[in-house]
N, C-alpha and C positions, 0 to 999 in steps of 0.2 A: 455638459458640467459637471465639476468636481466633487459632487457628493453631499459638500456639505451645505449647508443651506444656512443663512442669516436666522439669526434668534431674532423677533421682535423683541423691540426695547420701550418699555411705558415707559415717556418722558411724562413727567409728573407736569401735570396742568396749574397746581398752585404750591409755592412753597411756603410753609410757616415757618413767620420771621416777627422781629423784635424791630420796634423802632425806638431809641435808645435818647432820651433827650436830652439835649446840653444847654449851654447858655445860648450859642446863636446856631440852633437849629438841633437836626437829628440824624442818628446813623442809622441805618438799615442793615441788619445781620442776620443771618439765619439761624433760628432758635437752638440750634443743634448745638452753636457758638458758643451761648450763654451756661457758663456751671452753676450761677448763682447770683442772686442780688441779695447785699448784705448793707445795712447799715452804715451810715456816713460815722466815720473813725478817722482819728487824728493818725495820720503817718509818723512813722520814725523817719526824722530828717534824714537827709543824704548827703553828705558832703560833696560840694563842688559841683554839683547835679545838675544839669539844662533845664531851663525855667518849667519845662514842660515834664519833667521827673518829679512830682509833688510828694516822693518820697516811697517807704517800703509797709507795704500790711502784714501782717500775719495772718495767713488763711490756711484752714487744716493743716495747719504746723510745716508750713510752708510759708516763704518770704516773695509778694510779690510788689513786684512795681504799680504804685497806684502814677496812674500818666490824666494829666488834663489833655484833652483829644485838640480843644479850643487853642494851646497855646502853643502845640506840637504842629499846628497848621500854620500858627504865627499870629494868632489872634491872644487877646487881653485874657489873664487871669478873673475866671468870675469870683465872686466873693461864696467860699466855699459855707454850708449853713448846715446845722445838724440836722434840717430836713431834707438833704441831699439821700444820695444813695451811690453806691457803688458796685457794678455790674463787672464781674470775676469772667471773663473770656477766656473759654479755650482757644490758643494759637492756631494749632493744627500742626506743631512743629515736629517733624519727622525724629529730628535729632532730641525730641525732649530735655534741649536746655532750658527752656523757659515754656512750660506748658502752659504756663496760665498767667495772662495779666489783669489789674485792675481799672477799670475807667469811671473817674468819678461823674456820674450823673446829676442833673439838676432835677429829676423827679422820678419815677415809676416808668418802667418799662413798659409798651403798649404792644398786645400779640397784634399781627395781620395777615392777612393770605394775599401772598404775592404773585400774581400773573403774568405772563405777557402780555397783555392787552394793558394793562395797568401801570406796568413800570417802563418809563423813557428815559434813555440815555441825556443826558443836558451836557452841551457843549458848554466845558468852562474847564479851565487847567487846571489840575491835581496839584495841591499841597502835598507837603509832608504829611505822610499816613493816610493819604486819601489814595482809594482805588477807583474810585469813579464818580460824578456827580449824576444825580437822574432825580427823575420826576415819579411819586405813586400817586396815583390818582389826584393829582396836582398839587401835591406836596412834595417840598423840595426836601430830598434828602441825599446824604454823601454813604458809601460803600466804603468803608474802613479797610486798607490795608495792612492786616494783621502782619502779616510776613515783616514787613517794611518796619511797626510798628516794636515787632520781636527785637528785629536787628539792630535798630535803636536803641531799646533797652538793655543789649548783650553788649551793643558796644561802650555804652555810658560805665556796665560792672566790671567790665576788662580793665579800664583804667584803675581801679579801685585796688 
């Protein structure tokens, strides 16, 4: 034996997460990903932007891209109402080029505790911005690919 012992690793039995309501489903993200939920705002229009890039919002003195996840993954743009919400998400980017993005929501996020027994992957092709399809206690959810969304936003911004 080398004299080095492995330290026990405590694997969490549950992960605090949020269900983010969209017009056509729900996103599932770890609670640590959410920076803030803010009220609906009219974004500043973006010139020659892709349809999913709704414009830019000012949040804490930063310009954030406002994204329609439904359009990003190939769906239709849902009507934006004043009762909607905006989720400001931390991209987790190591480069910090775009540390936050804003996603248009249909309502208020809901806190859920996710255990391995409650989360089951679903066999379904992923569209742009989707990391994985799953079922959470019978509810269909999508886990977003924040790295891909950040990359798409930065690609658009670099053309400007």
